[in-house]
N, C-alpha and C positions, 0 to 999 in steps of 0.2 A: 266341663265335659264329663267329669267323673261323678256328677250328682246322681243321675238315674242312668243305669247302664245295664247292658247285657253281660252275661258271664264272660264272653270274649273280651268285651271292653274293660271289664273289671280286671282281668288278667293283664291286659295291656297297661292299665293305669298302675297296677302293682309293680310291674317291671320298670316302668318309667320312674316310679318313686324310688325303687332300689337303686337304679342307675344314678339318679340325682343325688341320693344320699352318698353313694360311693364317690361321685365326683367332688362333692363338698368336702368329704374327708380327705381326699387326695390333695385338695387345694390347701388344707390347713395342716397336713401331716408334716412332721419334721423331715427336712431333706436328708437323704442318705449321706452318712458321714464317710467320706473317703479318707484314707490315710494321707498324711502329708510328710514330706521328707526333702532333704537336700542331698546332693551327691556326697558331701562331706559326712553327713550323718550315716549314710549307707556305708561309706568306706570305713567309718569308725566301728559300725556294727560288725562288718565282715572281719575287720582286724581283731575285734574282741573275740569273735568265734574262733579264729585261728589260735589266738593266745590261750583261750580256754581249752581247746583241743590239745595243744602242746602240753598243758599242765594237768588236764583233767579237772580243772577248777572252774565250774560254771559261774561262780560269783564274779568272774571277769566280764560277764555279759550283762548288759542293762535290760533285764526282762521287765515287761509290763506287769501289771497286777494280775491280768488274766492272759494266759499263754497256752497255745496248742503245741503239744510235743508229738512229733511224728517221725517214725523210722520205717523205711521200706514200705511207705504208703499205708501204715497202720498207726493208730494212736498208741503211744507208750507213756509210761510214767517218767517224769522228769529225771528221776534217779536211775532209770534203766537204759537211757540212750547212750550211744557210744561217746557222746561229748563228755561223759564223766570219766573217760579213760585217757590217761596221758599217752600221747602218741608222738614218736620222733618223726615229725613231718619233714619229708625230703623236698617237697615242692608244693606250693599252693598258688592258685590264681583265682581272682574274684572279678565278677562283673556286677554292674549296678543298673537298676531300672528306676529312674526317678519318676516315671509316670505311675507305675504299679507299686512303688516303694518296696521293692524286693531286691535281694542280692542272691547270687549263686557263687559258691566257692568250691573249687575242686582241690582236694588234697590227696597226696600220694605218700604212702608209708611203705618203705622197703626194708627197714631195719627193725630190730627188736623181735619179740616172740611171735608176732602176727603181722602179716602184710595186709594192707588195705588200699583201695582207691575209693574215695568217698566224695559224693556230690551233695552239698548242703545248701538249702535255701533258708534265708531269713526274711521274715515279713516285719517291716519297720514302720512305726508311726510316731512322729515327733521325737525321734531319737531313741525310742524304746522298742524292744523286740517283742512282737505279739505272737509269733509262731516260728518254730524251728523245725525243719523238714529235711531229713537226711536219707539219701540212698547209700547204703553201705555194701560195697562189693568186696569179696575176698575169695579164697580158694573154693572152687566149686561153682562160682558164678560164671556167666557167659564169657568164654575166651579169656578168663582172668589170668593176668600176669603183671604184678606190680612193677617188677624190674624192667620189663619191656615198656610198660606205660610211662615210667619215669624216663627211661633212655630216650624215647622219641619225643615225649612231651616237652622236656627241657630244651630240646634242640629246635623246637618250632618257634616261629615268630607270631606272638599274639599281641603285639603292640598295636596302639591305635593307628589306623590308616590316616594318611593326610586328609585334611578336610574335604578336598575335592574328590577323594576316593571313597567317601562314606555314602551310605544310602539311608533312606528313611526307615522308620520303625516298621511301617507296613511292608516295605520291600523285604526286610529281614524276616518278617512273619511269613510272607508269601514264599520266600525261598525255603524256609524250614518246612512249611506245609507241603510244598511240591516234592521235596525229598521223601518225607514220610508217606505221602500219597502214593509213591511208586510201589509200595508194598501191596497195595490193592489195585493199582491201575498202572500197568507197565508203559502206558503211552503218555504219561504226564511229562511235561517239559520242565527240566531242572536247570538252573543257571550254573552249569559246571564251569569251574575255572581250571587253569593250568599255570603253575603246578597246584595240585590239591592232594592232600593226604588224609586218610581215614584211620583213626586209632580206635579200635573196637575191643574193649576189655584189655587186650594186650597185643592183638593182631594189628599189624601195620601195613598199609597198602603201598608205601613208597620207601622201602628199606634201602634203596640205592641212592636216594636223593635226586631222582630224575626230575629235571626242570620241566619236563613235558608230561609229568604224571597227572592222572585224573582220578577223582573219587568215583567215577562211573565204572566201578569194578564188579558190578553184578549185584542183583537183588534176588532173594530166594524166589523160586517159582511158586505159583499159586496165588491165592488171594488172602492177605493178612491185613486186617484193619488195625490201625494204630489209633487208639481212642484216649479220651480224657486228657487232651493236650492242654497244657498250661504254660504260659510263656513268661520269660524274663528277657527284656530287650534292652541292650546297651548300645545306643546309636554311636556314642563316642568311640567305643572300641570296635564297633562293627560286628558285635557278637549277639547271638540269640541262643538261649537255653530253653529246652522244652522238656518238661516232665510229662510222661505219658504211660500208657499200658499197651502191651501187645495183645490184641485179640479180644479180651474181655474186660468190661468196665470195672469189675470188682475183684477178679482173680487173675487177670492177665499179668504177664511179667512186668514188674515196675522197671521203668527205663528213663534214662536221661540222655538226650541228644543235644550237643552243643555245636553250633555252627559259627564259623567266622567268614565274613564276606569282605572283599576288597573290589572296588569298582563294580559292585553288583554281582560278583562271581564268587562261588564257593572256593575257599582256599584250605580250610581245615574242618574236620568233623571228628568229634570225640563222643564215644558212646559208653555208657555204664548200664548194665542190665543185671537185675537181681533174679537168680533162680529160686523160685519159691518151692520147688519140689526137689528136695535133696536126694530122693531115691532115683531121680533121673539126672545123672551127671551131665553137665554141659561140656562141650569141647573146650580144650585148654590150649595154651600157646607156650612156646619156650621163651627164653630171655631175649631172643632176637625178633620176637613178634611173629613167629611162624607157627601155624596151627599144627599141633602134633597128634590130636585125636578128637 
């Protein structure tokens, strides 16, 4: 067909040739290598991070040859991250995603010279850590109060639901997305549960322990898009963690939302939000989780 041709036919033949070449390359290309892991490997990695953070000794972590180091959604030098600072951790909790081979650990520091609430993700492949990604919140960040965060967090139940009360990974993702979508569309349906409590920086929505409390306690007016959502899903614990940004894909507020579901309903929400603009103070809370300014 392509022996003697018009200009149009020549163009068509060229496109067909390019497409055929691309198809042939696709058939012979090396398949994309996804990380592999077991729950035990993920637990060991998370435990090693907590040990490293307690001592400030990152040699306790099994890093791969090539590692990405990130803090507050920016690349940092390995030696500059908070994981090099020994911290007196008052409480830590970890979740594991054996599909994505990631972990999320929340640590709370109330003693010592500096208080923190930190959310750290590890990316794991064959037992080694290929990426560490921390959101570090402290004084000046959104509603920050480590004392209140510890007080209410340690009193909550984050244990694994009974097998019959667990939901699928997709249901966890859908629930998290519905909550975050409320910020841009107030008509989205969210699987609210009762009781449910929201711990936001230090502010707590159920200080009285009301068994009929709900997390449906109000979303800011207006339209605010929550973007760059990235998930860690632990179906065994019924927990999903979402790293995201508020408003802008590159400069929006770095944020972590962690949700727990039982019987398909929200029971707990934890949020950590980093204020990137120190000249604009965020509202704060007292040790009882009450917003004071």
